[in-house]
PDB file of N, CA, C and O in Angstrom:
ATOM      1  N   MET A   1     -63.319 -16.319  61.149  1.00  0.00           N
ATOM      2  CA  MET A   1     -62.052 -16.678  60.542  1.00  0.00           C
ATOM      3  C   MET A   1     -61.093 -15.490  60.562  1.00  0.00           C
ATOM      4  O   MET A   1     -59.916 -15.642  60.891  1.00  0.00           O
ATOM      5  N   ALA A   2     -61.590 -14.329  60.214  1.00  0.00           N
ATOM      6  CA  ALA A   2     -60.737 -13.148  60.215  1.00  0.00           C
ATOM      7  C   ALA A   2     -60.299 -12.811  61.644  1.00  0.00           C
ATOM      8  O   ALA A   2     -59.168 -12.376  61.866  1.00  0.00           O
ATOM      9  N   PHE A   3     -61.199 -13.015  62.608  1.00  0.00           N
ATOM     10  CA  PHE A   3     -60.856 -12.744  63.994  1.00  0.00           C
ATOM     11  C   PHE A   3     -59.741 -13.680  64.470  1.00  0.00           C
ATOM     12  O   PHE A   3     -58.812 -13.243  65.149  1.00  0.00           O
ATOM     13  N   ALA A   4     -59.834 -14.966  64.114  1.00  0.00           N
ATOM     14  CA  ALA A   4     -58.816 -15.937  64.519  1.00  0.00           C
ATOM     15  C   ALA A   4     -57.460 -15.576  63.901  1.00  0.00           C
ATOM     16  O   ALA A   4     -56.428 -15.693  64.562  1.00  0.00           O
ATOM     17  N   ARG A   5     -57.460 -15.148  62.663  1.00  0.00           N
ATOM     18  CA  ARG A   5     -56.217 -14.768  61.993  1.00  0.00           C
ATOM     19  C   ARG A   5     -55.586 -13.547  62.680  1.00  0.00           C
ATOM     20  O   ARG A   5     -54.374 -13.500  62.892  1.00  0.00           O
ATOM     21  N   ARG A   6     -56.428 -12.560  63.024  1.00  0.00           N
ATOM     22  CA  ARG A   6     -55.921 -11.379  63.718  1.00  0.00           C
ATOM     23  C   ARG A   6     -55.373 -11.738  65.106  1.00  0.00           C
ATOM     24  O   ARG A   6     -54.354 -11.199  65.538  1.00  0.00           O
ATOM     25  N   MET A   7     -56.059 -12.650  65.795  1.00  0.00           N
ATOM     26  CA  MET A   7     -55.590 -13.067  67.118  1.00  0.00           C
ATOM     27  C   MET A   7     -54.257 -13.812  67.015  1.00  0.00           C
ATOM     28  O   MET A   7     -53.368 -13.615  67.844  1.00  0.00           O
ATOM     29  N   ARG A   8     -54.121 -14.661  66.002  1.00  0.00           N
ATOM     30  CA  ARG A   8     -52.857 -15.371  65.783  1.00  0.00           C
ATOM     31  C   ARG A   8     -51.730 -14.384  65.496  1.00  0.00           C
ATOM     32  O   ARG A   8     -50.637 -14.508  66.049  1.00  0.00           O
ATOM     33  N   ARG A   9     -51.991 -13.420  64.648  1.00  0.00           N
ATOM     34  CA  ARG A   9     -50.995 -12.414  64.301  1.00  0.00           C
ATOM     35  C   ARG A   9     -50.615 -11.573  65.523  1.00  0.00           C
ATOM     36  O   ARG A   9     -49.439 -11.287  65.751  1.00  0.00           O
ATOM     37  N   PHE A  10     -51.627 -11.182  66.307  1.00  0.00           N
ATOM     38  CA  PHE A  10     -51.380 -10.417  67.517  1.00  0.00           C
ATOM     39  C   PHE A  10     -50.556 -11.231  68.515  1.00  0.00           C
ATOM     40  O   PHE A  10     -49.623 -10.707  69.123  1.00  0.00           O
ATOM     41  N   THR A  11     -50.899 -12.519  68.686  1.00  0.00           N
ATOM     42  CA  THR A  11     -50.182 -13.379  69.623  1.00  0.00           C
ATOM     43  C   THR A  11     -48.735 -13.554  69.186  1.00  0.00           C
ATOM     44  O   THR A  11     -47.833 -13.497  70.022  1.00  0.00           O
ATOM     45  N   ARG A  12     -48.494 -13.763  67.908  1.00  0.00           N
ATOM     46  CA  ARG A  12     -47.120 -13.887  67.411  1.00  0.00           C
ATOM     47  C   ARG A  12     -46.325 -12.611  67.644  1.00  0.00           C
ATOM     48  O   ARG A  12     -45.167 -12.662  68.057  1.00  0.00           O
ATOM     49  N   ALA A  13     -46.943 -11.475  67.379  1.00  0.00           N
ATOM     50  CA  ALA A  13     -46.260 -10.198  67.592  1.00  0.00           C
ATOM     51  C   ALA A  13     -45.962  -9.989  69.075  1.00  0.00           C
ATOM     52  O   ALA A  13     -44.888  -9.503  69.432  1.00  0.00           O
ATOM     53  N   LEU A  14     -46.899 -10.351  69.925  1.00  0.00           N
ATOM     54  CA  LEU A  14     -46.699 -10.205  71.360  1.00  0.00           C
ATOM     55  C   LEU A  14     -45.579 -11.115  71.853  1.00  0.00           C
ATOM     56  O   LEU A  14     -44.731 -10.686  72.635  1.00  0.00           O
ATOM     57  N   VAL A  15     -45.570 -12.353  71.408  1.00  0.00           N
ATOM     58  CA  VAL A  15     -44.523 -13.287  71.810  1.00  0.00           C
ATOM     59  C   VAL A  15     -43.167 -12.821  71.289  1.00  0.00           C
ATOM     60  O   VAL A  15     -42.162 -12.943  71.989  1.00  0.00           O
ATOM     61  N   ALA A  16     -43.128 -12.294  70.081  1.00  0.00           N
ATOM     62  CA  ALA A  16     -41.870 -11.794  69.530  1.00  0.00           C
ATOM     63  C   ALA A  16     -41.341 -10.627  70.358  1.00  0.00           C
ATOM     64  O   ALA A  16     -40.139 -10.551  70.612  1.00  0.00           O
ATOM     65  N   GLU A  17     -42.208  -9.724  70.780  1.00  0.00           N
ATOM     66  CA  GLU A  17     -41.777  -8.591  71.599  1.00  0.00           C
ATOM     67  C   GLU A  17     -41.299  -9.045  72.971  1.00  0.00           C
ATOM     68  O   GLU A  17     -40.305  -8.534  73.488  1.00  0.00           O
ATOM     69  N   VAL A  18     -42.004 -10.001  73.556  1.00  0.00           N
ATOM     70  CA  VAL A  18     -41.578 -10.536  74.857  1.00  0.00           C
ATOM     71  C   VAL A  18     -40.205 -11.196  74.702  1.00  0.00           C
ATOM     72  O   VAL A  18     -39.331 -11.015  75.550  1.00  0.00           O
ATOM     73  N   TRP A  19     -40.016 -11.952  73.634  1.00  0.00           N
ATOM     74  CA  TRP A  19     -38.729 -12.615  73.402  1.00  0.00           C
ATOM     75  C   TRP A  19     -37.610 -11.591  73.248  1.00  0.00           C
ATOM     76  O   TRP A  19     -36.548 -11.745  73.850  1.00  0.00           O
ATOM     77  N   ARG A  20     -37.833 -10.550  72.450  1.00  0.00           N
ATOM     78  CA  ARG A  20     -36.814  -9.516  72.264  1.00  0.00           C
ATOM     79  C   ARG A  20     -36.495  -8.806  73.575  1.00  0.00           C
ATOM     80  O   ARG A  20     -35.342  -8.467  73.843  1.00  0.00           O
ATOM     81  N   SER A  21     -37.519  -8.585  74.385  1.00  0.00           N
ATOM     82  CA  SER A  21     -37.297  -7.938  75.682  1.00  0.00           C
ATOM     83  C   SER A  21     -36.467  -8.826  76.591  1.00  0.00           C
ATOM     84  O   SER A  21     -35.563  -8.337  77.269  1.00  0.00           O
ATOM     85  N   LEU A  22     -36.753 -10.118  76.619  1.00  0.00           N
ATOM     86  CA  LEU A  22     -35.977 -11.039  77.448  1.00  0.00           C
ATOM     87  C   LEU A  22     -34.527 -11.131  76.973  1.00  0.00           C
ATOM     88  O   LEU A  22     -33.607 -11.210  77.788  1.00  0.00           O
ATOM     89  N   VAL A  23     -34.330 -11.121  75.674  1.00  0.00           N
ATOM     90  CA  VAL A  23     -32.970 -11.145  75.134  1.00  0.00           C
ATOM     91  C   VAL A  23     -32.225  -9.870  75.543  1.00  0.00           C
ATOM     92  O   VAL A  23     -31.049  -9.931  75.903  1.00  0.00           O
ATOM     93  N   ALA A  24     -32.892  -8.734  75.491  1.00  0.00           N
ATOM     94  CA  ALA A  24     -32.253  -7.467  75.871  1.00  0.00           C
ATOM     95  C   ALA A  24     -31.894  -7.467  77.353  1.00  0.00           C
ATOM     96  O   ALA A  24     -30.807  -7.029  77.729  1.00  0.00           O
ATOM     97  N   VAL A  25     -32.796  -7.952  78.188  1.00  0.00           N
ATOM     98  CA  VAL A  25     -32.512  -8.007  79.624  1.00  0.00           C
ATOM     99  C   VAL A  25     -31.343  -8.948  79.888  1.00  0.00           C
ATOM    100  O   VAL A  25     -30.468  -8.635  80.696  1.00  0.00           O
ATOM    101  N   GLY A  26     -31.318 -10.080  79.227  1.00  0.00           N
ATOM    102  CA  GLY A  26     -30.211 -11.013  79.395  1.00  0.00           C
ATOM    103  C   GLY A  26     -28.891 -10.423  78.941  1.00  0.00           C
ATOM    104  O   GLY A  26     -27.858 -10.642  79.575  1.00  0.00           O
ATOM    105  N   ALA A  27     -28.917  -9.674  77.845  1.00  0.00           N
ATOM    106  CA  ALA A  27     -27.686  -9.053  77.356  1.00  0.00           C
ATOM    107  C   ALA A  27     -27.163  -8.027  78.346  1.00  0.00           C
ATOM    108  O   ALA A  27     -25.954  -7.916  78.549  1.00  0.00           O
ATOM    109  N   VAL A  28     -28.063  -7.282  78.960  1.00  0.00           N
ATOM    110  CA  VAL A  28     -27.644  -6.293  79.952  1.00  0.00           C
ATOM    111  C   VAL A  28     -27.057  -6.996  81.168  1.00  0.00           C
ATOM    112  O   VAL A  28     -26.043  -6.556  81.710  1.00  0.00           O
ATOM    113  N   GLN A  29     -27.686  -8.081  81.600  1.00  0.00           N
ATOM    114  CA  GLN A  29     -27.190  -8.810  82.762  1.00  0.00           C
ATOM    115  C   GLN A  29     -25.822  -9.430  82.475  1.00  0.00           C
ATOM    116  O   GLN A  29     -24.932  -9.386  83.324  1.00  0.00           O
ATOM    117  N   LEU A  30     -25.655  -9.996  81.305  1.00  0.00           N
ATOM    118  CA  LEU A  30     -24.386 -10.634  80.974  1.00  0.00           C
ATOM    119  C   LEU A  30     -23.286  -9.635  80.656  1.00  0.00           C
ATOM    120  O   LEU A  30     -22.105  -9.963  80.777  1.00  0.00           O
ATOM    121  N   ALA A  31     -23.645  -8.439  80.259  1.00  0.00           N
ATOM    122  CA  ALA A  31     -22.627  -7.437  79.932  1.00  0.00           C
ATOM    123  C   ALA A  31     -21.756  -7.141  81.144  1.00  0.00           C
ATOM    124  O   ALA A  31     -20.540  -7.002  81.012  1.00  0.00           O
ATOM    125  N   GLY A  32     -22.352  -7.046  82.300  1.00  0.00           N
ATOM    126  CA  GLY A  32     -21.572  -6.808  83.509  1.00  0.00           C
ATOM    127  C   GLY A  32     -20.670  -7.975  83.840  1.00  0.00           C
ATOM    128  O   GLY A  32     -19.536  -7.777  84.277  1.00  0.00           O
ATOM    129  N   GLU A  33     -21.152  -9.188  83.640  1.00  0.00           N
ATOM    130  CA  GLU A  33     -20.347 -10.368  83.946  1.00  0.00           C
ATOM    131  C   GLU A  33     -19.173 -10.498  82.978  1.00  0.00           C
ATOM    132  O   GLU A  33     -18.062 -10.821  83.398  1.00  0.00           O
ATOM    133  N   THR A  34     -19.399 -10.256  81.717  1.00  0.00           N
ATOM    134  CA  THR A  34     -18.306 -10.391  80.760  1.00  0.00           C
ATOM    135  C   THR A  34     -17.284  -9.272  80.944  1.00  0.00           C
ATOM    136  O   THR A  34     -16.091  -9.488  80.730  1.00  0.00           O
ATOM    137  N   ALA A  35     -17.733  -8.085  81.336  1.00  0.00           N
ATOM    138  CA  ALA A  35     -16.794  -6.990  81.586  1.00  0.00           C
ATOM    139  C   ALA A  35     -15.917  -7.333  82.778  1.00  0.00           C
ATOM    140  O   ALA A  35     -14.719  -7.051  82.775  1.00  0.00           O
ATOM    141  N   ARG A  36     -16.514  -7.945  83.803  1.00  0.00           N
ATOM    142  CA  ARG A  36     -15.732  -8.337  84.968  1.00  0.00           C
ATOM    143  C   ARG A  36     -14.778  -9.466  84.638  1.00  0.00           C
ATOM    144  O   ARG A  36     -13.676  -9.512  85.185  1.00  0.00           O
ATOM    145  N   ALA A  37     -15.167 -10.373  83.764  1.00  0.00           N
ATOM    146  CA  ALA A  37     -14.334 -11.529  83.450  1.00  0.00           C
ATOM    147  C   ALA A  37     -13.092 -11.122  82.652  1.00  0.00           C
ATOM    148  O   ALA A  37     -12.062 -11.790  82.739  1.00  0.00           O
ATOM    149  N   ASP A  38     -13.174 -10.043  81.882  1.00  0.00           N
ATOM    150  CA  ASP A  38     -12.041  -9.615  81.069  1.00  0.00           C
ATOM    151  C   ASP A  38     -10.956  -8.927  81.895  1.00  0.00           C
ATOM    152  O   ASP A  38      -9.784  -8.944  81.521  1.00  0.00           O
ATOM    153  N   ASN A  39     -11.344  -8.323  83.013  1.00  0.00           N
ATOM    154  CA  ASN A  39     -10.371  -7.591  83.825  1.00  0.00           C
ATOM    155  C   ASN A  39      -9.605  -8.563  84.718  1.00  0.00           C
ATOM    156  O   ASN A  39     -10.204  -9.463  85.307  1.00  0.00           O
ATOM    157  N   PRO A  40      -8.296  -8.392  84.822  1.00  0.00           N
ATOM    158  CA  PRO A  40      -7.540  -9.232  85.747  1.00  0.00           C
ATOM    159  C   PRO A  40      -7.904  -8.876  87.186  1.00  0.00           C
ATOM    160  O   PRO A  40      -8.426  -7.795  87.458  1.00  0.00           O
ATOM    161  N   LEU A  41      -7.626  -9.783  88.086  1.00  0.00           N
ATOM    162  CA  LEU A  41      -7.906  -9.517  89.489  1.00  0.00           C
ATOM    163  C   LEU A  41      -7.083  -8.321  89.963  1.00  0.00           C
ATOM    164  O   LEU A  41      -5.932  -8.148  89.562  1.00  0.00           O
ATOM    165  N   VAL A  42      -7.671  -7.524  90.795  1.00  0.00           N
ATOM    166  CA  VAL A  42      -6.993  -6.342  91.316  1.00  0.00           C
ATOM    167  C   VAL A  42      -5.984  -6.786  92.360  1.00  0.00           C
ATOM    168  O   VAL A  42      -6.333  -7.487  93.309  1.00  0.00           O
ATOM    169  N   GLN A  43      -4.748  -6.385  92.190  1.00  0.00           N
ATOM    170  CA  GLN A  43      -3.697  -6.743  93.126  1.00  0.00           C
ATOM    171  C   GLN A  43      -3.536  -5.693  94.226  1.00  0.00           C
ATOM    172  O   GLN A  43      -3.075  -6.015  95.321  1.00  0.00           O
ATOM    173  N   ALA A  44      -3.905  -4.461  93.951  1.00  0.00           N
ATOM    174  CA  ALA A  44      -3.766  -3.385  94.924  1.00  0.00           C
ATOM    175  C   ALA A  44      -4.843  -2.336  94.645  1.00  0.00           C
ATOM    176  O   ALA A  44      -5.342  -2.235  93.525  1.00  0.00           O
ATOM    177  N   PRO A  45      -5.197  -1.558  95.669  1.00  0.00           N
ATOM    178  CA  PRO A  45      -6.154  -0.477  95.432  1.00  0.00           C
ATOM    179  C   PRO A  45      -5.575   0.550  94.460  1.00  0.00           C
ATOM    180  O   PRO A  45      -4.355   0.685  94.364  1.00  0.00           O
ATOM    181  N   PRO A  46      -6.417   1.264  93.750  1.00  0.00           N
ATOM    182  CA  PRO A  46      -5.910   2.268  92.810  1.00  0.00           C
ATOM    183  C   PRO A  46      -5.230   3.422  93.549  1.00  0.00           C
ATOM    184  O   PRO A  46      -5.440   3.593  94.750  1.00  0.00           O
ATOM    185  N   PRO A  47      -4.423   4.210  92.850  1.00  0.00           N
ATOM    186  CA  PRO A  47      -3.756   5.341  93.491  1.00  0.00           C
ATOM    187  C   PRO A  47      -4.780   6.316  94.076  1.00  0.00           C
ATOM    188  O   PRO A  47      -5.809   6.598  93.463  1.00  0.00           O
ATOM    189  N   GLY A  48      -4.481   6.818  95.260  1.00  0.00           N
ATOM    190  CA  GLY A  48      -5.380   7.761  95.910  1.00  0.00           C
ATOM    191  C   GLY A  48      -6.479   7.100  96.718  1.00  0.00           C
ATOM    192  O   GLY A  48      -7.264   7.797  97.360  1.00  0.00           O
ATOM    193  N   HIS A  49      -6.559   5.790  96.708  1.00  0.00           N
ATOM    194  CA  HIS A  49      -7.579   5.076  97.475  1.00  0.00           C
ATOM    195  C   HIS A  49      -7.239   5.189  98.957  1.00  0.00           C
ATOM    196  O   HIS A  49      -6.066   5.120  99.324  1.00  0.00           O
ATOM    197  N   PRO A  50      -8.250   5.361  99.819  1.00  0.00           N
ATOM    198  CA  PRO A  50      -7.948   5.533 101.241  1.00  0.00           C
ATOM    199  C   PRO A  50      -7.310   4.303 101.887  1.00  0.00           C
ATOM    200  O   PRO A  50      -6.636   4.432 102.908  1.00  0.00           O
ATOM    201  N   GLU A  51      -7.503   3.138 101.327  1.00  0.00           N
ATOM    202  CA  GLU A  51      -6.913   1.916 101.884  1.00  0.00           C
ATOM    203  C   GLU A  51      -5.666   1.550 101.081  1.00  0.00           C
ATOM    204  O   GLU A  51      -5.676   0.614 100.283  1.00  0.00           O
ATOM    205  N   ARG A  52      -4.613   2.293 101.305  1.00  0.00           N
ATOM    206  CA  ARG A  52      -3.368   2.040 100.592  1.00  0.00           C
ATOM    207  C   ARG A  52      -2.651   0.843 101.202  1.00  0.00           C
ATOM    208  O   ARG A  52      -2.749   0.603 102.406  1.00  0.00           O
ATOM    209  N   LEU A  53      -1.931   0.093 100.374  1.00  0.00           N
ATOM    210  CA  LEU A  53      -1.102  -0.991 100.878  1.00  0.00           C
ATOM    211  C   LEU A  53       0.237  -0.413 101.298  1.00  0.00           C
ATOM    212  O   LEU A  53       0.850   0.363 100.567  1.00  0.00           O
ATOM    213  N   ARG A  54       0.680  -0.799 102.480  1.00  0.00           N
ATOM    214  CA  ARG A  54       1.956  -0.310 102.990  1.00  0.00           C
ATOM    215  C   ARG A  54       2.843  -1.498 103.296  1.00  0.00           C
ATOM    216  O   ARG A  54       2.826  -1.994 104.422  1.00  0.00           O
ATOM    217  N   PRO A  55       3.619  -1.974 102.330  1.00  0.00           N
ATOM    218  CA  PRO A  55       4.476  -3.123 102.593  1.00  0.00           C
ATOM    219  C   PRO A  55       5.594  -2.825 103.580  1.00  0.00           C
ATOM    220  O   PRO A  55       6.194  -3.746 104.133  1.00  0.00           O
ATOM    221  N   ASP A  56       5.876  -1.553 103.804  1.00  0.00           N
ATOM    222  CA  ASP A  56       6.942  -1.202 104.738  1.00  0.00           C
ATOM    223  C   ASP A  56       6.497  -1.273 106.201  1.00  0.00           C
ATOM    224  O   ASP A  56       7.347  -1.264 107.092  1.00  0.00           O
ATOM    225  N   LEU A  57       5.182  -1.345 106.477  1.00  0.00           N
ATOM    226  CA  LEU A  57       4.677  -1.425 107.843  1.00  0.00           C
ATOM    227  C   LEU A  57       4.297  -2.864 108.178  1.00  0.00           C
ATOM    228  O   LEU A  57       3.685  -3.537 107.349  1.00  0.00           O
ATOM    229  N   PRO A  58       4.642  -3.357 109.370  1.00  0.00           N
ATOM    230  CA  PRO A  58       4.235  -4.706 109.754  1.00  0.00           C
ATOM    231  C   PRO A  58       2.734  -4.753 110.050  1.00  0.00           C
ATOM    232  O   PRO A  58       2.122  -3.730 110.356  1.00  0.00           O
ATOM    233  N   LEU A  59       2.149  -5.951 109.956  1.00  0.00           N
ATOM    234  CA  LEU A  59       0.736  -6.122 110.250  1.00  0.00           C
ATOM    235  C   LEU A  59       0.475  -5.946 111.740  1.00  0.00           C
ATOM    236  O   LEU A  59       1.309  -6.293 112.576  1.00  0.00           O
ATOM    237  N   THR A  60      -0.691  -5.405 112.055  1.00  0.00           N
ATOM    238  CA  THR A  60      -1.085  -5.290 113.458  1.00  0.00           C
ATOM    239  C   THR A  60      -1.547  -6.657 113.945  1.00  0.00           C
ATOM    240  O   THR A  60      -1.694  -7.585 113.149  1.00  0.00           O
ATOM    241  N   ALA A  61      -1.776  -6.782 115.242  1.00  0.00           N
ATOM    242  CA  ALA A  61      -2.226  -8.051 115.822  1.00  0.00           C
ATOM    243  C   ALA A  61      -3.589  -8.455 115.238  1.00  0.00           C
ATOM    244  O   ALA A  61      -3.822  -9.630 114.953  1.00  0.00           O
ATOM    245  N   LEU A  62      -4.473  -7.489 115.065  1.00  0.00           N
ATOM    246  CA  LEU A  62      -5.787  -7.782 114.490  1.00  0.00           C
ATOM    247  C   LEU A  62      -5.650  -8.244 113.040  1.00  0.00           C
ATOM    248  O   LEU A  62      -6.309  -9.196 112.623  1.00  0.00           O
ATOM    249  N   GLU A  63      -4.801  -7.572 112.280  1.00  0.00           N
ATOM    250  CA  GLU A  63      -4.603  -7.963 110.881  1.00  0.00           C
ATOM    251  C   GLU A  63      -4.010  -9.367 110.774  1.00  0.00           C
ATOM    252  O   GLU A  63      -4.402 -10.146 109.904  1.00  0.00           O
ATOM    253  N   ARG A  64      -3.066  -9.687 111.658  1.00  0.00           N
ATOM    254  CA  ARG A  64      -2.500 -11.039 111.654  1.00  0.00           C
ATOM    255  C   ARG A  64      -3.565 -12.081 111.998  1.00  0.00           C
ATOM    256  O   ARG A  64      -3.603 -13.152 111.392  1.00  0.00           O
ATOM    257  N   ALA A  65      -4.430 -11.773 112.966  1.00  0.00           N
ATOM    258  CA  ALA A  65      -5.500 -12.704 113.350  1.00  0.00           C
ATOM    259  C   ALA A  65      -6.479 -12.894 112.195  1.00  0.00           C
ATOM    260  O   ALA A  65      -6.913 -14.014 111.921  1.00  0.00           O
ATOM    261  N   LEU A  66      -6.822 -11.811 111.526  1.00  0.00           N
ATOM    262  CA  LEU A  66      -7.732 -11.918 110.378  1.00  0.00           C
ATOM    263  C   LEU A  66      -7.094 -12.714 109.250  1.00  0.00           C
ATOM    264  O   LEU A  66      -7.761 -13.527 108.609  1.00  0.00           O
ATOM    265  N   LEU A  67      -5.819 -12.490 109.004  1.00  0.00           N
ATOM    266  CA  LEU A  67      -5.126 -13.210 107.954  1.00  0.00           C
ATOM    267  C   LEU A  67      -5.084 -14.697 108.267  1.00  0.00           C
ATOM    268  O   LEU A  67      -5.216 -15.527 107.367  1.00  0.00           O
ATOM    269  N   LYS A  68      -4.901 -15.039 109.545  1.00  0.00           N
ATOM    270  CA  LYS A  68      -4.890 -16.436 109.947  1.00  0.00           C
ATOM    271  C   LYS A  68      -6.272 -17.065 109.777  1.00  0.00           C
ATOM    272  O   LYS A  68      -6.385 -18.222 109.374  1.00  0.00           O
ATOM    273  N   ASP A  69      -7.348 -16.282 110.092  1.00  0.00           N
ATOM    274  CA  ASP A  69      -8.714 -16.784 109.930  1.00  0.00           C
ATOM    275  C   ASP A  69      -9.061 -17.019 108.464  1.00  0.00           C
ATOM    276  O   ASP A  69      -9.739 -17.993 108.136  1.00  0.00           O
ATOM    277  N   PHE A  70      -8.604 -16.143 107.587  1.00  0.00           N
ATOM    278  CA  PHE A  70      -8.911 -16.274 106.167  1.00  0.00           C
ATOM    279  C   PHE A  70      -8.154 -17.420 105.525  1.00  0.00           C
ATOM    280  O   PHE A  70      -8.631 -18.008 104.554  1.00  0.00           O
ATOM    281  N   GLY A  71      -6.998 -17.744 106.044  1.00  0.00           N
ATOM    282  CA  GLY A  71      -6.195 -18.792 105.448  1.00  0.00           C
ATOM    283  C   GLY A  71      -5.400 -18.264 104.269  1.00  0.00           C
ATOM    284  O   GLY A  71      -5.356 -17.058 104.028  1.00  0.00           O
ATOM    285  N   PRO A  72      -4.771 -19.177 103.534  1.00  0.00           N
ATOM    286  CA  PRO A  72      -3.964 -18.731 102.394  1.00  0.00           C
ATOM    287  C   PRO A  72      -4.848 -18.118 101.305  1.00  0.00           C
ATOM    288  O   PRO A  72      -5.919 -18.634 100.983  1.00  0.00           O
ATOM    289  N   VAL A  73      -4.378 -17.024 100.760  1.00  0.00           N
ATOM    290  CA  VAL A  73      -5.102 -16.329  99.692  1.00  0.00           C
ATOM    291  C   VAL A  73      -4.420 -16.663  98.379  1.00  0.00           C
ATOM    292  O   VAL A  73      -3.206 -16.515  98.238  1.00  0.00           O
ATOM    293  N   ALA A  74      -5.220 -17.119  97.415  1.00  0.00           N
ATOM    294  CA  ALA A  74      -4.643 -17.511  96.127  1.00  0.00           C
ATOM    295  C   ALA A  74      -4.496 -16.311  95.221  1.00  0.00           C
ATOM    296  O   ALA A  74      -4.026 -16.444  94.091  1.00  0.00           O
TER     297      ALA A  74
END
């Protein structure tokens, strides 16, 4: 009887720890998603980025072809 009680207590403690671990892993996984959801879509690269937008330069033939392949961008 005492052994069964100890096993029940051990099993409950083990399940509780597994549950807390799964909750922690889920919180870490969702933290990245919620952080991304709060930020607005990036309209341009940040200052100093090597891929600067140059509205004063026309698109090259390759860029026009790629833009046509991608279709309208929302």
